[in-house]
DOZA-852014 format. One record per atom (N, C-alpha, C): x negated, y, z. Coordinates in steps of 0.02 Angstrom, whole numbers, plus 50000, padded with zeros to 5 digits. Layout:
N
XYZ...
//
This chain:
744
495834992750749495724983550741495324981950817495464976350845495104974450900494364970450869493944973250916493314970450896493094963650913492744959250867492774951750883492444949150957492894944650970492604941151021492224936551023491494937851040491004934351033490804928051080491284927851127491374919451154491724915051135491484909351140491914905151093492414900751135492844897551099493534896151121493264887351138493424885451209493414878851227493664872951181493344869351160493854863451131493974865551055493814868751027493864870150965493394867050902493624868350841493224864750788492794869050784492264866150738491604871250724491624873550632491194873050624491034875850539491274870250501491044865150507491204858450448491984857250439492464859250479493194857650464493384864950399492994868950425493244875850380493014873150304492324870850308492094868250234492454863750204492524859250238492724852850207493544852250195493784857550230494544858750212494444862250143494014867250135493904871850066493814867950004493294863950015493004859449965493394854049943493784851349984494324846049981494914848949931494854854549935495564858049901495304860449834494724862449835494404866149762494234859649722494014853749749493924849649703494344844449707494844847949676495484843949689495774841849629496414838449617496854837549553496734841549486496614847449487496474851249425495714849049414495274848949435494514845349423494684839349384495024834449411494894826949371495454827549319496034831449321496544831149275496614836449209496404841149239496554847849185495934850449150495314848349190494634853549163494454849449108494504843149084494404839849019494964843648962495464844948967496094847448927495864853148908495734858548968495444863948962494844865548920494374861748934493734861548872494024859448810494304855548802494574852848725495004859248693495304862948725495744866448712495264874848705495044876748734494554883648751493844882448722493584876948728492804875548713492594876348789491884875048791491294874548840491514882248860491304887148818491214895048852491794898048872492384894348853493054897448864493214895648941493064889648954493234886749024492724890049072492084891949036491534895649097491824904649107492174905849054492504912749073493084910749120493414904649123493974902849155493824903949224493064900449236492834899349306492544905149337492254910249286492004916549312492604921549318493244920049287493624924549312494024923549367494134917449373494374912749436493944915849507493314914449489492874915749561492774924349561492914927749513492854935649519493464936949568494194932149564494584935249608494504930549669494404925949683494254920749752493694922549797493094925149743492424925749796492554932649842492944937849795492944945749843493384942949898494114938549876494464936349946494044933350007493634929449978493164924950028492694930650054492464934250027492134938850060492474944450110493094945950085493564949450132493654946050190493804941050188494034936550245493564935750270492894934650274492374934150313492254941250336492224946950318492114952150325492524953950402493214953050378493844954950431493794948250498493434944250496493534938950526492924938550569492484942950553491834945750592491904953550638492524955850616492604961350651493264961350712493684955650690494504956050738494334948450753494714946250817494824940650834495324937850814494974931950779495614929950728495884924750755496504923250768496794917650794497254913950750497844910850778498214903550731498474909350674498414906450605498794909350549498384911350500497914910550507497324912350450497434918950408497614916450343497674923050308498274926250331498754923650354499444927150372499204932150440498734927350489498514932850543498154939250517497744939250469497364943650454497674950650410498214947950377498734953550346499034956150382499364951350421500034954950468499604960150525498904957550535498664963050600498324968850564498274967450497498074972950460498564978950444499114975850403499514978350361500274978850415500104976650464500854976050505501074968750500501664969650552501994963250549502464963150502502734968550480503344970350425503024965050360502494968750340502034966450270501794960850276501524958950336501304951850358501724946150339502284947850377502644942050385502944940550302503064948450267503374945350189502874941250162502294943950168501824939750127501784935050150501784932650217501684925650241502034920650229502884924150225503264919050204503184916150144503084920250094502734918650031502324913750018501754915750053501164911050046501374903350108501754905450151501804897850176502124893150117502834896950087502974893150033502724889849987502184894249967501754892449919501054885849942500974887550015500564880450046501244874450066501624874950070502074869250076502314865650009502374868649961502474865949897501694862949873501324867649878500674863349863500554857049892500674854949956500754848549980501034843549935501634845249916502014841249849501674840749788501284845949760501014845749716500264841249705499914840849767499414837449777499594829249788500154828649813500424822349822500684819349760500894824149717501164820649651500554819449602500054824349609499384822049581499064817349606499094815349672499084808349699499164801649658499744802549648499954796749620499844796049541499394800049510499084800649440498454793749450498034794349510497624788449525497894781949507498454781949501498734774549507498954774149419498774778049383499114776849317498914770249276498414766149302498174760449280498894756149300499054755249354499464750049398500154753349348500394759049337500934760549303500964757649232500474759649185500424755849136500484748949125500134745049179500254736849182500914735249211501074737749239502004736849262502434738749197502134743749154502604744349090502614738349047501864736849030501654729349000502024724349028502084722849086502244717949113502984715749109503224722649138503954721749148504444725249098504184730549060504584731649008504934738249022504934742249081505144745549107504744750549142504704757449141504294762449187504514763549269503984761949302504214763749360503944769249402504574772149426504434779249447503934780349494503644786949479503114788849528503084789149596503844791549605504074791349675503784785149731503804779049691503654773049736502964774049768502574779449749501854779049780501874787449811502204791049776502054798849800502684799549868503074795949888503474797349929503214793049996503134786849987502674783150023501974786450066501624789450016501104791950029501234798450074501634801950053501874809550080502024807350158502474803050174502714800450224502174797750280501744793150254501204791250288500704796550302500684802650272500224807950277500404811050346501064812850320501474816950381501384812450465501504807450439501644802550509500924802250540500414801750515499744801650541499564807950577499854813350543499534819750545499984822550618500744821450607501134821950667501234818150738500754812750728500744808550783499954809350822499434809350764498844810550783498494816950798498894822650780498664828250774498074830250720497994836350730497454839250680496734835950687496564833150744495834828150752495884821750690496634818550683496524813250644496494816150572496664823150556496624824050495495944827950479495624829250522495004830350507494444824950501494694818850544494354813050525494494809450446495024810350429495224808650357494924812450304494824819350324494344822850264493684821550272493354819450315492564816450315492684810650269493154805250261493204800250232493114801950152493784806050154493964805950068493494810250049493224815850083492594818850060491834815150031491734809450075491414804250065491524800349990492144799649983492374795749926492234800049853492564807949868492364811949824491664812249779491404814149833490574814349819490304808549778490534802249816490294796149766490614795349707491234798549687491334796849620491144802349586491094808849598490644813449566489924812049544489514808349590488984804649586488944800049511489354795349527489464791049468489664792849403490114799549401490274803149331489704807049301489234809549351488564813149329488094807849304488274802349327487654797049288488024793949243488694793749213488804791249155488724792849095488704789749039488444792048973489104792848933488994797148880489564800148831490024794348800490484796248802490974791048744490904790948701490904784548656490674784548589491384783048556491314785648490491804785548443492104779748418492694778448432492934770748421492684769248337492344763148348492194761248274491484763548248491204766848281490504769048275490094769048323489384770048321488934770648365488824777248390488894780848355488804789148348489314792248408488944798348437489394803148482489604809448435490344810048425490374817748410490604823348463490064828648450490214832848514490174839348484490544843848497490634849648475491094854748499490874855748566491534859548607490974864548632490674869048600490304874348629490644881448599491044881048549491464888248551492014888648585492014895448576492834898148627493214898448581493634893748587494294891348544494974894548566495384894248522496054896348547496124902048591495854908348583495734912348640496614915648662497014914048613497724918048616498004913048677497634906748690497914902748752497694902648809496984906648812496644907148873497014907848934497514914148949497884913049005498524908149012498654904248970499064898548989498574893349008498134891948990497584888149013497334890749094497244896549093497034900149148497514897749215498224898949189498654897949236498714889749276498584884849223498484878149236497964876749272497294879449280496774880749308496724882949374497214888949378496964893849428496964889349509497634885449508497674882249566496994878549601496424877649555495844874449571495554878949610495584886149612495124891449646495504892349712496044889749715496334893149779496154890049846495894886249829495604882649904494864884449931494634891149898494154894249940494414896649992495234897449999495384901550064495724896150121495894890250091496084885250133495954883350201495244884250227495014882650289495124888550328495344894450307495524900850346496024898750392496554894450361497234891650396497154888750461496444885550476496324882050546495954888250605496104893950570495874899050624496034898050698496614895850721496824895750784496504889050804496274883950781496004878750808495274878350811494804885750784494154884350778493974887250844493234885250863492824888250925492764894050916492324896150869492044902450847492354905050770492894907150777493184908550700492814913950665492434920150698492074922950684491444921250653491254915550670490784911950649490834907050585491284903350601491424896850565491824898650499492154904550513492674906050438492104910150381491754913450400491174916150346490694910950311490404906750369489944901050327490414896250296490994894350326491274888150299491544891350223492004897750236492284898650172491714900250105491224902550139490544904650060490304900750049490194894950106489894888550082490344885050034490864885050054491514880550009491404885649944491624890149935491514894149873490894892649813490264893949847489654890849813489584883249796489864879849847489894871549817490314871749767490974873649773491434873949702491274876349649490824882449649490634886649589490174881949545489704878549594489134873549565489284867749529489754863249578490244858249525490544858349490490944865849487491274867449413490984866649362490384869949365489894870449302489594865749283489464860549339489204854449317489414851049290490214849849300490934846149277490934847249215490984855349203491174856949143490474854749094490064855549110489414855049050489574848249044489594843949096489544836749090490074833349026490674836149044491324835448992491204837848932490784842948925490654845648865490334841748817489814837148841489214834948818489374827548803490034825748842490094817148844490654814848796491094819848779491694817348740491784822148689492304821148640492404826048592493084828248614493354833548584493884838048605494634834048593494744829348551495224824148554495374821148612494744817448620494794814348683494954817148738494504822748747494644828548798495474829348812495774832048759496444835048772496974827848777496964823648758497254817648746497324813348800496654812548845496594807348905496474811648972497044812248998497004816149062496364813749114496284805649111495704803649166495134801849101495044807149073494334805449034493714803249049493844806649120493044804549161493034799949199493574795249188493464786049197493204784049148493254787149088492864783649026492064784949025491874791849058491224792849052490764790749122491104789649164490684788349235490534780549238490034778649281489864772649286490394769849334490744764249308491184760749351491754764849359491814769149297492354773849300493254771449320493114766249283494064762249290494244762549367493624760249408493834759949475493534765849508493084768849491492754775349551493164781749535493424784349469493724789449451494414789949475494774786049488495414783949510495404784049587494804782049606494684782049700494514790149695494184791949668493984800349664494494804449653494954803349628495454806649607495984806449675496284799649693496524798449752496174802349824495524802249822495154805749869495454811549885495224815949817495104823749805496004825949829496574823049786497214825849797497474824649869497294818049885497344816449954497214820850000496674822350005496154827350050496424834350029496674837349973497044842149968497614842249986498084837249993498554836350024498444836650091498024834250122497864835550198497734842250208497414847050171497124852750194497754857550189498304857150131499004860250145499394858550178499254851450215499644850250268499454852850336498814852850326498694856550400498754863650412498664867850342498674874650352499474877350352499814875150303500494877650299500884877650373500764871750409501354874450482501074877750515500374879350515499894884050561500214891650534500264891850466500634899050447501254898850477501654893350470502444894250473502524897350561502144893750591502174893350676501844901650685501344903350653501204910650674501664916150647501994915450606502484919150576503094919450640503314913050638503764913550704503514915950759502934914650793502724918250855502824925350856502784927550809502804936550781503564937950782503974932750782504784933550794504964937550736504724934950688505074938350607505634935650569505794930450607506424927750583507064930650619507584931650582508154936050606508494932050663508484925650665508844921450732508224919650772508304921850842507904918950894507904912450900508304908650888508194901750890507744897850845507794902350794507324898550735506544898650749506474906450788505854908050809505624903550851505994902750902505774898550962505694889350944506084888950883505924882550866505244881750831505154885850776504574884550753504014888450768503994892350820503484894050866503274887450915503664882750910503374878650978502754873550961502394873851010501804869951001501664863651055501344859251036501234854551065500524852551105500544850851160499754849951194499244856151205498824855951209498244860251243498164864151165498074861851110497984865351045498544867751016499244867051052499844869151026499994867850945499904860350945500134858550868500784858650850500854862350798501494865750770501894859650746502224855750791502524849850778503064850450745503564855550764504194858750721504114859750639503454864450639503364868350593503054862750531502824855450563502554851250521503294847550504503814846350529504264844350503504684847850460504604854750454504874858850395504554858650348503924858950344503514858750298503444850150252503484845750304503784838450271504384837550233504914841250251505504840750203505564843950147505124851750148505234854850092504594851450034504114848250058503584844850016503934841049992504364835650027504714831350015505244830649943505574837049972506174838849913505814837949835505224841949853504864843749761504484836749750504324832549797504084826449780504524822349738505184822049773505624817749738505924818949658505724827749677505974829849614505454827949562504874825049577504354823349544504024828749496504164834449482503794837549437503844846249463503234848149490503294855949504503074860349456502854857849388502594862649344503234868749342503804868049348504334874049344504064880649393503884877949443503774883249502503104884349505502334881349469501704880849475501534889049469501874892549411501534898149410501844901349453502434902449479502654906849528502284906049596501914897749609501534897549664500974901549656500604901149607500004904849574500094911649593500634915849589500914921149593500894923249655501044920549721501054922349771500384921549806499924916749773499254915249814498924921349785499114924149719498664929649691498984935849736499464935549750499674941549796499414942449870499354935549893498944935849935498124939349940497774936049890497224935649888497154945349860497504946649822497534954049815497544958649878498084956449929498184960049976497554959550047497284954750034496704954450075495954957350055495944958149988495374962249956495714970149963496284971949961496604978349981496534980750053496684976050105496384976750172495574978950168495184975450139494534975850146494374982550111494574985950053494374990850031494814996550083495224994950087495615003150128495225002750196495014996750227494474998550290493875001850269493604999350219492855002550197493175011450184493555011650142493715018450130493985023350174494475020850219494585023150286494065024950331493695019650339493085019550390493265021950454493745017350489494015017750555493415016450595493285020150668492685018250707492525011450727493215008150740493245001250775493214996250714493154998350642492934993450589492214992650586491874987650627491044986450629491044979850611491104975850550491134970050548490294965850543490214960650562489494958050563489344957550503489844953450465489714951550393490004956450347489614961050300489904966250259489794964250197490334965550164490544966050079490334972750064490654973349996490554979749963491224982149954491374988849961491984991249933492184989649860491734991949805491884990049753492114982949727491844978449770491944971549751492694969349787492864972849843493494970049862493964975149819493864981749792494234985149751494394980049676493884978049662493844972549601494414968549608494164965149660494554958249677495324959349680495684966049711496164967049715496414968349636496304973849600496434975349538496424969049485495884964349501495904957949443496514952649471496634953149534497314949249558498034951549531497994957649514498594960949491498664959449420498044961849383497954960249310498134953849298497774948949316497784941949313498684939549321499084941349381499634939649383500064941749312499964949149286500414948549248500084946349162499494945249155499194943149095499524934149093499544931149167499874924149166500604925849141500874929249185501514928049151501954935449198502064939949148502354947049163503034945949205503444941549168504234939949204503984935549269503614931349292503624927549329503294933249392502824938249367502544943549406503104947949439503594950349403504164955949421504524952249480504724944849452505064940449504504744940349574504084937949561503704937649626503714944149668503564950149642503834955549674504384957049713504924955849668505594955449681505704953049745505494945949738505564940349795505304943949870504654946349845504244950049907504684955349932505014959949896505424965749911505904964249946506394958249927506974956449969506714953250031506214950350031505974946350103505794952350155505424957950121505294963550155505904967750188506344968650155507014970850171507204968150228507404960450220507594955750276507214957450335506484956650338506024956950403506164964050428506064969150380506174976350408506834977350445507304973850428507944974550458508054971850510507604965350534507814962550600507174965350642506694969050623505984971450654506104980450644506414982850661506424990550634505944993050685505704990550746505214993250791504574992850771504344987550731503884985250705503474991450668502854991250653502524995150611502344993750545502564997650494502364993750420501664995250404501654999550353500955001350322500565005450349500795009650391500555015350419500045014550453499515008350472499155009050514498505006450460498545003650404497995001950363497815008550346498435012050309498335017050268498305024050288498255023850365498185030450385497385033750388496955028050403496325031050392496105030950333496495028150273496305030650204496515036350189497065037750223497475045850209497075050950232496725049250303496335054050334495695055450285495275051250256494685050950213494985054850164495455053750134495705057750055495765065250091496125064950142496135073350160495525075750170495175072550224494515074950236494235078150184494005073150130493695074650064493955080250023494625079650016494945084849987494655092950001494865092850082494745099550099494025102550090493675097950117492865098350098492725100950035493045097549983493105100149910493185106249896493985107249915494225114849917493795119449943493535118549993493255123050043492525125649976492175118449955491535119949927491685124749847492295122849830492475125849775492965131649776492955135149822493415140149841493165147549829493075146149758492965153749720493475158449726493985155949738494635161249723495105158049674495665156549686496245153549624496315159949583496305159849523496445163749462497245166849494497395172649482498115177649490498675173349473498495170349411499135165949394499265158849431498785157549464498855151549502498985153349574499195158649609499275159849668499835156049695499885154049757500205148849775500335152449860500985151549877500825154049963500765147150009500165150150059500005144950105500255148750173500835147750185501195152550240500975150350308501105152850359501105151450433501675154750460502005153650512502525155950543502435153850635502615160750660502625157850741503185161250766503615156650820504215159050825504315154750897504535157150954504905155350999505535151151001506085152850940506645151950941506755147550891506355140650886506535133250841507205131350864507435131750937508025127450938508605132350938508465138250951509115142850940509295147250861508755146550829508645149350762508415144350724508805142450666508445138950607508285140450539508575146950550508555150250468507775151650453507435152650514506545155250470506155146650464506525141050497506365134850475506625133650412507125135150391507505133950321506945137950274506775144150292506405148350243505695144750229505375142250288504815139450273504885132450233505445129650243505495124150206505625125450128505845130350110505865132250040505325134950017504995136550052504535139250024503865134550017503805129850047503415124150060503645117950009504255118149999504495113049956504075109049897503885113149849503455112149787503055116749768503005121349770502545126249745501995128849811502025128149883501725130749924501605127049983501405129350030501335124250087501425129250147501625125350191501965129650258501745126150325501455131550363501375127850433501955133250493502145129150533502635132750577502465130450653502145137250683502015135350751502625137550806502695133150854503345134650906502945136950958502995145050964502745148851028502845145351100502475143851132502565142651205502155148351258502535152551283502145158151320501805155051385501175155451393500895154051469500195152651448499865149851493499175147951500499115140051480498525137951441498615131351432498165127451491498615122851500498615117951561498905111851543498775106251600499115099851582499855101051574500135104751626500905104951623501165107851550500945114551521501025118051467500825112451396500295108951409500195104151354500585096951346500915095351423501305089551407502045092751372502255100351385502825102251371502775103451299502235105751262502145106151202502225099551155501885094251184502035086551159502655086351150503015086051210503805085551205504165089751147504005096351141504435101551098504155098651027503635097851017503255093750948503835088650921503785083850981504195076850950504915079150936505145082450973505965085750959505925088950890505465093350859505455095850815505265091250747504905087450777504715080950706505265076950690505705076350742506345072150748506825075350714507025081250712507495086150686507295088450617506645086450609506475088350531506745083050486507155085350434507415082050385507045077850332507245073450304506855068250267506695073450201506185072350169505955076650108505625083550132505725085650190505405091250219504725091350222504305094050189503655093950180503185100550228503665103850266503445108550320503045105650368502365106350391502075104550458502115110550502502195105550558502505107450612501995107850669501965113850719501445112650759501615116750831501195116850899501325122050955500845126750948500835132150979500525136251008500645137751068500135136551122500155138751189499765145251189499955150951218499555155951225499895163351270499475165451301499735169751375500245175551340500035178651282500425182451250500665182751182501085186751154501325185951080500705187451034500305192151058499815195551025499245190251020499025188351059498415182951078498735176351012499225174851024499505169250991499455170250916499655176350893499675177850828498835178450807498365181750860497835182450831497415174350811497755168650857497505163350859497905159050798498335159650772498475156750709498305159450647498205166750643497845169250588497115168050572496905164650629496215162250626496155154750599496635151150623496685143650621496595141350537496165135950521496215134150456496945131550439496985132350376497695127450358497475121550333497775116350354497665109750336497875106950272498125112050219498105109150158497545109750106496995114250160496435115650099496255121650068496795124850070496845132050046496835136350128496645143450096496535147950151497245150050164497575151250222498185154350245498125160850214498645163050180498775169050140499395173050153499735171050200500525174550200500615171550279500935178350320501095175850386501855178550373502245174950401503025175450414503375176250497503475182550497503935183250563504605182750550505055183250607505815182150603506195183950676506605189550661506865192450715507705191650703507965191350766508705191950755508945199550744509245200750686509545208750664509945212250753510215207250778510595210850829510245209550895509555208550895509045211850946508495215950917508555221950915507975225250897507325224550936507305222551001506725222551036506365216051000506585212350974506235207250942505705210850885506285215950839505825216750801505275221250814505265226450862504735230650885504135225650905504225220750938503635215750970503445213850897503715213650833503325211050777502985216350748503355222550751502955228150712502375229750756502365229050816501675231250865501165226050850501115221550797500655217450783500515216750712500905222650671500785221250600500075223250581499835227250613499075231050588498585224650625498735220950656498455215850677498325209750620498805208350596498875203450540498735206350454498725214650460498575216550390497765216650398497345217650455496665216950458496475210350425496675205950419496565199950383496705198650316497045204350292497225204950214497785199350196498245197650242498745192650229499385197550198499725193450169500405196150141500905194450203501325200050215501795199450272502455198350246502955193850271503635193250274503905193450341504525197050331504835199050403505525197550384505665191150422506475188950403506855190950455507385194850434507915197750485508625191950472508705188350515509215184050511509895185650555510435183650506511015186450546511415180050567511965180250599512305173950631512815169950554512805173350523513305171850469513085165550431513135160150423512975154550360512605157150308512095155450271511825155850207512405153350142512455160150107512965159150066512515157949991512445150549996512085149149929512295149749862512775149749840513315150949786513165158349762513125162349814513005170249818512325173449784511865168249775511295170149743510775173349780510145174349769509605177349781509525185449753509475190949799509575197149776508765200649778508605200849734507745204449747507805212149708507565217349761507575223249752506855226749749506835228449678506185232349667506125240049653505725244649659505835251149642505245252349624505185257849589504655262149537504085262949592504275264649643503705267049699503465262549741503675256649713503435250249763503135244949710502725246649675502385242149627501965236149656501675238349717501205233049734501545229049754502375228449786502635222749810503015218549780503265221249703503565219549655503415212549640502855211049613502805204449581502945197949625502565200349704502625194749770503295192449765503765198449777504475197949792504775193349735504715195349667504995191449619504865184649624504165182649640503835175349640504195170949706504245174549762504525171949811505195169049793505565175049767506165171949746506295166449710505915165649655505875160349610505645152449641505195156349694504985148749727505415145249766505815149949814506295149249851506945143949817507145147349747507585145349705507435137849670506725135349680506485129449666506895122449712507085124649760507295120449812507945118249797507995111549795508815110249799509485112249834509185116149898509665118849937509995125549885509555128849832509895133349785509885131349732510095125049717510015122749644510665124949597511175126549634511785128949595511945136749601511275140049620511265147149640511005149449574510755157249579510415160649535510155166349572509835169049537509315176149563509375181849519509345186849557509745193649537509235197649551508885202049496508365207449508508705213549489508735218949548509095223149546508615230049540508645236249507508095240649518508525247949542508325252349574508665257949597508265264049555508855267349530508585273349499509015279349523508545284749518508895291449541509445294049496509825298449517510365300649461510195302249400510315300949343510125304049291509505301349272509195297549303508465295149275508355288149253509125286049236509135279349225508765277549161508645281949103508295280749049507635279949065507315285749102506665285349116506255278949157506905276349214506675269749248506695264049196507315263849142507185257749098506515258749053506345263749038505775264448999505205262949037504945264649097504555263749164504505256449157505095251749169505035244249177504915242049101505065245649049504755241848987504005241348982503815247249012502985247748982502765242649037503135242749112502675237649154502765230449139503435228849088503295221749065502985220548998502885226048970502425224248903501755223248918501525227648978500855227349011500585221649051501125217049055501175211949096501075213349162501435216549190501345218949278501985215949295502505214849247503225212549282503285205849241503355200649300503485193249259504325191349254504685198749217505335195349192505535200849145505955197449096506155201649038506735208049068506895213749029507215218849049507895216349051508185210849007508735207349012508805204949094508315203349129508485200749187508525205849240508535210949231508495215949282509195220649268509435222149323510055225949332509795232849351510015237349329509795246149348510455248249398510235249949449510845252549495510685259849522511085265149510510945272849503511165272449580510795277449607510765278549666511145285949677511645284949700512385289749706512265295249772512385302149737512265307149795512555304649856512285307149903512535306949975512435299450000512045295649963511925288250005511215287749988511195283350050510495282550051510305274850013509645273850012509505267249990509835261150017509865261650083510145255450124510825255750099511215260950098511765260550085512075257150011511525259049961511635255849897511665248349908511025246449932510715238649933511395235249975511735239350033512255235450063512785234450035512825239749981513495238749939513485233849885512975231249854512765226449800512475221249841512315220149906511995213549919512355211949979512775213350016513165211150081513265203450100513455200750022513725193550048513165190150002512645194149971512225188949946511905183649987511575177649957511255172450003510795173750040510255177650000509695180650029509505186549988509335192250009509095197749991508375199650015508005200749970507275202049966507145209249952506825211449994506625219549996505795221150013505525223249988505045226750012504965232950059504355232850088504135237550137503435239450110503305245850139502645248950109502255250350181501535251550181501225254550258501615260150283501885264750226501965270750266502415270850319502935266150288503575264250335503445261550393502895257050400502785256950472502435260550516502045266850475501925273250519502535277950543503095278150499503395283150527504235279650522504285278850597504995275750615505095270050577504695263750579505005258250551505755254250575505745256350638506335252150660506985255450629507015261950600507515263950569507665260350504507065259950461507075255850402507315249550407507245245550457507325238750456508155238850478508375244050514509025245150539509435245950499509275248450443509765250850390510125244550348509795238950350510245233150324510405228050372510755231250442510985228150478511635223750463511945227050414512485224650388512585220150322512105219250308511815211750259511705206950296511715200550255511665194650291510935191650305510535188450277509915186250293509525192050240508975195250267508445199150233507875197350244507465196250183506835194150174506385201050161505995205450218505575210750204504945208050178504635211650142503985209050096503545214150099502785212950118502455218150103501635213450092501655214950017500965211449981500305215050017499745210950016499075212550043498765218249982498995213949909498895218149864499165217549797499115220449747499685220049690499445215749645499855209349633499705204249584499895203849529499625202049465499795201849395500045194449403500625192449392500835184449385501355184249314501155178949289501435176349233502205172649244
//
């Protein structure tokens, strides 16, 4: 992440516009029109809980934005810019489009709410002329006038209007707080009983109605591209707006609770006009001011979000990106984006009611807030060196904000939550299809995965008291020069590391480490990674060393990235090239010095015959290798490549000793030294004049894989002859265990 630019931009706004945009959106239509209804329905403490929950979501978001804004240079697009530069353009564009639609529809929402300030006018019209006057006679001209002013005069005119309407808003609130309680009609007393927490089952219904009031906390962030110093103005303006909104909310809820009965609060959406001094005039003026200012805030922010998305070329058509990204003048006013925003808002204003989509809008805002909190948490957890914000929040605050956002979405409306995420998924698939070269989630999660892996490895090392025998699993390493000529050893490593074990494969490059060999190793590693099929969990690397022996010495001393100690070394050779086997056998003692299990794969030119199964050959004189061979067989069988195959365990018996062999197997099974039943073992008699190699070849010539044990004595006495006896079989895996294992 880029460090914050400490130099100011010339000609930009200061902190005040961020603060005023936030405050004008926070103290909007919901405050004047719905807080009274909420108190009458839930009671004082119920609405206080709504305020606490709302701020428990939005304040962590404000802290997260403030933190990120002091670490990176925030440009145009506000919340979208932060998300896209943290999660990547794919995710950023997906959430950004949803955020833009919410912002654009919010313009319509506030414009429709603005018309409620003219309720006395509509009532008089009805009384005088006998028919209802459509609300659109006010809302449509108001939207057109606002759009014309912003489009022609630019952001500066919007800022001037913000100063005016915020002054009117403050004045109306002062008149409200100095007002007297509403008297009960026909009596001089005041009936007040609003303190209990009522109708708790309706809490989240009311929360959904009131939540748009809290979304204004981040409204000022959308001006990021027009700020002189975003790293200073965004934290100060956002946090000051959040604090102001919280204080005003608490005071308004208290004032309403002590000034009117529950019936009045529920049935009169302009109850504040009954309480305030000169309320019949000042409250409609205040409502008009706050809703108009909220509409200003939304219409200033939404086009900038759309412009930023287009500048990242997120839309599938180049002309659309060019059209929407167009800016006018030095400040790059998003003229075309204004027009699109106006059209969207006008459609909803003409419809006259956005209640049907209000919850979906809240869903997308909650998705945005949850994303911002998640970015902050992941940056804390991942601890990238470049993340050094001057303003610091706490990881648990960000995590709490993220979890509360998701929880609140489901509590408000589980169906709308699912639909919202489905829309996000569809948008992502569209964006991903046309932006294949852009990175997705990898950047933000890379640091977190690094930290998780680091901590797990340290934990594994600290607690490495030795795994129980019945929990043994392979941590295999393999080295080969023939990665592109022979793939069977890579297949074997893939099988072993699929589910139960971990595998690290090294491509060996003979030579001295230098610039040239290093570049060669990087190219080879890239090729190997590209060729690795999806779902393959094998870890691949390269090893540069002047000799095969030194390379082996290096890899057996290298730590495993799995957190386990490596416990198995796998070699491979082509059975038609005996010189390769000699080189392996010359280094067996080097590996044995580290108490590693050793596997040697003798590969043939024939394809693997999966349907013919795995044959495991066990012998009474080779009890040390038996359990490891059987376990490796079952580990390999767990891979999908062998899903339609089988495993066969065979035991060679001397002539006439079949019953003794069977009895010996029963004793080993009963003692728990053999992890199979006698029914799973086929006893094969060693016929006279035939060697063990002849018998195994006769039974396993066409097996998919044959597993055979070899003892240390074989290494000491003509080992090449032993391995050469199985040249006529397909692929053979020779196994030598470092110690005998009891495996259930």
